[in-house]
Each structure stands twice: as structure tokens, then as C-alpha cells.
N, C-alpha and C positions, 0 to 999 in steps of 0.2 A: 504493500500500500504506500502511496506517496506520502512523504513526510511533510507535515504542515507545521507552521510555527504559530504559537500564540503570542501575539505582541500586545503589550499593555502600555499605553502612554501614562496611565495613572492607576495605581492600585489602592483600593480602599477596602476596609474591613466590611464583610457582609454582615448586616444586622440580623437579629433573629426575627423570623416572620411567622405569623399565624396563618394557617391555611383556611381557605373557604371550605367549610364542611357542610353547611346547611344547603338544602335543596332550594331551587329558585322557582318562583311562581310566575305566571303570566302577568303582564302589566298592561294597563290602559293608558290613555293619553294624558296622565297627570303631569303637569309642568314641574320640572325639577328646578329648584332654585339653587344656584351655586355660583361661586365667584369664578369669573373667567380670567381673573388676573393671574399672571404667571408667578405664583408663589407656592411654597410647599403646602400641601394639603393632607388631610387625614382621610383615608378611605374607610368607609364604614359599611362593610358587607353585612348581609343579613345575620343577626345574632349579636350585633353591636360590638364586634371585634374591631379593634382599631389597628390600622397598619399605616405607619408614617412614611415608609419608603419601600421601593421595590427594586429587585435586581432584574433588570430588563434587557432582553436581547432583541435587537432589530436586525432582521434579515434584509441586507441591503443597507440603505441609509446614507450613502455617500453622494447622492445627487437628488435634487428637487425635493420631493415630499420628505424624504428622510432627513435632509439637511435642516428643514424647519422643525420637523417633529422632534429630532434629537435635542435641539436647543430647548424646546418647551419642557421636555422631560427632565433635562439637567436642571433647569431653573426651578422645577418643582421638587428637587432634592433626590431624584431617583439615580440609581447606579446603572449607567447605560453602556452596553457593549454592542459594537457593530460587527456583524458577521459578513465578511466580503472576501473576494478573491485576492484583494490587495493590489489590483491592477491600477486603481485610481487612488489619489490622495484620500486618506481616511477622513480628514476634515478640510473644510475650505471656508474662507471668509464669505459671509453674506454681503451682498452689495450694500454699501453704506455702513457696514459694521465697523466699530472702532477696533484697533489692535488690542486694546485692553480687554474688551468684551470677548473678542475672538480667543485670546490667550486663556482667559478664564474658562471658556467653554472647552477648548481643546484639552486642557489639563484634566478634565473630568471624564473624558471618553476613553474607553478601552476598546481593543480590537482583537477579534478572533479571526485569523486568516485561514481560509479553506474554501473548498468548492462544495456548494450545497448538494451537488449531484454525487458527491462521494459519500454515500449513505453510511458506510461504516465509520468514517471519520466524524460525520455529524452526530451519530449516536454516541460515540465514545467521548467526544469533546464536550458536547452539551451535558451529558450525564455527569462528567467530571466537574463542570462549572455549576450546575444546578441553578437554573433561572426560574424566576417566579412568573414572569409574563413574557410572551413573545409577540412582537409586532412583525408581521410578515408583509413587507412592502413589495417584494419582487417575486413572490411565489406564483407560478403559472400552472403547475400540475399537482395533482393530489399525491403522486408518488414522491414529490419533493417535501411534502409536509409530514407524511407518515413517520419517517425516521425521527423527526423532531418530537412528535407525540410519544414515540417509543422511549426516547431518551429522558423525557421529563414527565414521569407518571403523576407527579404531584403539581403539575402546572396549574396555576390559578386562573389564567386567562390567555386565550389565543386570539389575537386581534388581527384580522385578515383584511388586506386591501383587495377587494374584488372589483367589479366593474359594472356599470349600468349597461354595458354592451351585452350582458347576458340575456336581456329581455327579448322576448319574441316580438318581432315587428308587428305593430297593431294600428288599426284606425282609431282606436280609443286611447287618448292620451290625457294627462301625463301617465307615465308608468308608476305604479305603486309597488311596494315591496312584495305584495302578495300576487302580483301579475304573473302570467305564464312566462316561462323562460325558454330559450332556444337551445336545445341540446346540440345543434349543429353550428352554433355560433363560433366565431374564431376565439371566443373567450370561454369555450366549453370546459377548459381546464379549471377555470374559476368555479364553475358549477360543481364539478366533481370534487373539488376541494371543500366547498361548503357542505356537500353531502357527506364527505369523510368526517368532517368535524362533528356533524350531527350524529353520525353512526358511532363515533368513538365516545360520544357523550361528554365531550370536553366542554369547559366553560369558554365559549367562543363568542366573538362578535364580528360580523362581516360588514364592511363599509363599501358601498357601491357609488363611487364618484361618476359623474358624467364627463364632460371635458374639463380638464384642469388647466389653469393658466396662472401666471405670476412669474416673478424673477427666477432665473435659472431654469426655465422650462426647456426641457430637451425635446419636447414634441412641438414642432413649429405651428403653433396655434396663432397667437397674437403676432409672433414674429413674421409670419407669412404676410400679414397685412402691413406691418411696419416697414418691411423691405420695400414694398411697392409704393407706399406713401412717401418714404424718404426719397425714392428715385423719381417721384413725380409722375408715376405711371398710372394708367387706368387700372381698375381692379376688376378682373374677370370673375363673374359669379354665375354658377350654373342655374339654369331654369329661370324662374321669375324672381328669385332672390327673396321670396317670401317664406321660404322654408324656416321653420322655427326650431331653434336649438337652445342649449343651456350651458353656461360656463360657471365654474366655481373656483374661487381664488385658493391657491395652495396654502395660504396661511389660515384660511377658514377650515380647510380640510385637516390641517395639522391640529388645529384646535379641537376639531371633532374627535380625532383619534385620541387626544388626551382626555376628553370629556367622558369617553366610554370606559376608561381605565378604572377598575375597582367599582364601577357603577353597576349595581345589581339590576337596574332597569335595562341595561344593555346586554345582559347575559343571554346567550342563545337567541340573539336578535340580529336582523339585517336592517341597515339604514341607508337610504339614499342620501348622499351629501352633495350639494351643489348650491348655486346661487338661487335666490328666491324668485327672481324674474327670468322670463324667457326672452329671447331676442331673435329677430329674423337675420338671415345672412346679410341683407342690405343694411339692416340696423347695426350689425356688428362692425361692418366696414366703416360706417359713420362714427361709431363709438371709438374705434381705434384712431380715426383721424382726430377726433376731439381730444382723446387722451394724449396724443403726441403733439398737439398744437398745429396740425396740418389743416389746409383748406378743405372744404367739402370735396370728397373724392368723386372722380368720374367712375361710374359703375357700368360695366359692359356685361350684358347677360348673353349666355350662349346655351346651346343644346349639346350636352356631352356626347350624345349618340352620334353626332356628326363628325366626331374626331377620333383618331386613333393615337392616344398618347403613349402607347407602349407601356413600359413599366413605371413611367413617371406619374406622379400624382398632381393633378392640375388644381386641386382645391383641398384644403386641410380638413374638411368636415364631410361626413357621410351625407349624401344628397337625399335627405328625407327629413321629415319632422322627427325630432329626437329630444325628449326632455322628460324629467321625472318630477314627482311630487316629493317635497322635503318636509311635508307636514308632520310625519312621524318623528323625525329628528327634532323638530321644533316643539312638539307637544310632549314627547317622552323625555327628551334630554334637555329641553329648554334652550336649544341651540339657535341662535340668530346670527346669520353671516355678518361679519364686520364690514365687508366690502360690497358696495354696489358695483355694477359692471364698469361704468366709466371711471369711477374712483380706483377700482382694482387695476384696470388697464393703464391708468395714469401712473400708478405705482410701479407697474411692470416696466413701462417705458422709461420712467425717470431713473429707476434703480438698475436697469439692465440695458435694454436696447439703446436708449438715449445716451448711455455712457460708452457705447461701442461694443456692448456685450451681446452676442447671439451665438446660437449653437450651429446653425447651418448657413453657408454662404447663399446669397440670393441667386436663384435660378429662374430666369424668365422664359425658358424655352417653350413651355406650354402656353404661356401668355402670348408670346409672339405668334404661335399658331392660331390662337383664337382671335387676336386682334387683326392679324393679317387677313383672315377670312372675312371678318366683320367689315374691314375696309373695302374689300372687293365687292361685297354685297351692297355697301353704301354707294360705291362708284356705279 
């Protein structure tokens, strides 16, 4: 078996923890009142047991969601370890973060280096460490999760990042957590993982985001629009541009992940997490322009069926209505997003793209195909 190294940037003594031993009942939409400030809190599971800190493992955690989540967990006093292959830096500065704040965070993070597909190593290393809570940010298949459950039989909570992409396409929207799912979805591995967690009777919570945006986004969502706006180019949008979608800010998603921790109302539950409002494709283009301080954009609509783009993706969203209800998260967890769409996009632009930060270079190849045909038709 390949030898892996356990690298720890900071070692702390593990406190004594009480385990959740009582059974959990079903919950209604009672609003949970809690402080959303980033401070150390006391978790109160059923039975009035008090747990002041957790030894937490994050599977992944070095980019986007995990970068924001790990900071919130550290600020709340938890002992956080990131499990990664070690190919990327374990920590990185957040845009706009002071060196003092970054150094303080960095000193509190431990690292477990390995490949989660090396199931023997996962079982042995996690069993030796003994974690209380697992946040699985990058899990795609159930067979990647089973060794973790095997290694941690006394695990208090498994918090899983699923996807709203599991829902079966429907004429009836928004999608609710109880809606039909698509076993043939490209996210079917997320579904089998949720089924495994239920079958193993673990204390689990599954979060289903829609489209996530914000600083450090590796998925070119807002960046796609910003590139075109900065270049002063028209923005090609499929169909009528009235397709409705939904975006949620990464910091609101990270806050939701923290809110379900030790929260008995979240045990064995699925939550849609995204922004409260929906937006059309045309409206999103205009919102991005407003966020970046650009003029009203020129929008060019096209029929995707008239083009062969090969393997290139001409537009960053699925060409359909796609949005969920977040009422369950609001009523059960008391979660209200901090960011409206324009406000969140503005933060993304000012802290990332506006400073020259982006993940992918601009590629206008498909735009030129669309605009070229449009010009011929106009002529």
C-alpha cells in the first residue's frame, strides 16, 4: 500500500466528548432561534448534553466552499483537519483577508494527506484519529463514503454536500426536498450516497445547493458574464432569456453547513440551500453588469439547436427552469441568506474578478459563432 504522510500544521489536545445517544424524532417547521455570529457555541443535543467543541474532518476543503467553511468552524472553536491529496496548498488567503487573520486561521488547521479512493488507508487513518463529525464536501460516490463510516462507528454526524441537480426535471417548480429524484442524473452518485447514509442509520444531514457563486468560485458562473462585460462584448443567451434559475452565495452556504452542526433538527434531514429569489438569464446578465459597474449589457438571444459547439460549453447554466424552495431551511433552521443577488455578485466582483482574480481565461469562441450568424441574419 502506498505510504501516506500525516502532516499537522498545528497540534492541539483533543477534549473529551459526549456522544449523541438518544434517538431523534421528526421535526416540523418550528423556527430555530440562534446566533449566526461567528463565535464559539455550545451544542445541545437531545438529552441536554453539552458539547463545547468538536474534532472535525473535512473531506476536501482547500478550495471554494471548504475555504469559507473551515474558517467558520475554526472561529467557533472546533478542531479542524482537512483530508486532501496534498496537491494544492492546504490553506490560502481569502480575498481581502489580513495577514494576521490568515496566520491565525492557518495555525489552527491540521492536514491529513491521502487519497480518499485508497479505502484501506482511509479506514486505518481515520480510525486512528477518531473524528466526531465529518463534512464531506467533495464526495461523489457512495463507495467513497462507506470506508469513512466503517472507520468511525461512533461518528456523531455526517454532513454531506449533495446537489439540487439530483431532482427529476419537472413542470412543477420550485423543487422541494420531498420531490422525485432522477436516478439517471449525472449526480446519481449523490443519491446513492444519501441512500447509504440512511441505510447505515448514521446521524446524517444532506445539503443540496443549486448554483453556487462568490469569491474563489472555480465553476465559471459569474465569471463567465464578467469576462464578457469587461471586454465590452454582447452577451449571448440561449432561447428567450426568460429561463428562471437560482444562485446562492458561498458564504451563505458555509453558514448553513455550520448551522446544521450539532443541530438535532437537522439530523437525518435534507435541505435545499440557495438564494431566496429566482432570476431569469437576462436578469442575471443585468445583475452582473450592475455588480461590476458596467453599462447595460447588449443581450443576443440564439437557438442552441442551430449550432454545433462540439465539446465547448456556450453558456454556464442548464437551458431550462431550475430552482428550489428554501422554505424548509428557513423554517426549521431559521436560516436567512445574508446576500441578495446583486449584493453577492458585487462582493464577488470586488473581492475577486475586479482584482484580476479568475479561474479560467476568457474564451469567446462560441460567442463568435453565435454573433457571426446573428450578423449574417441581420444583413
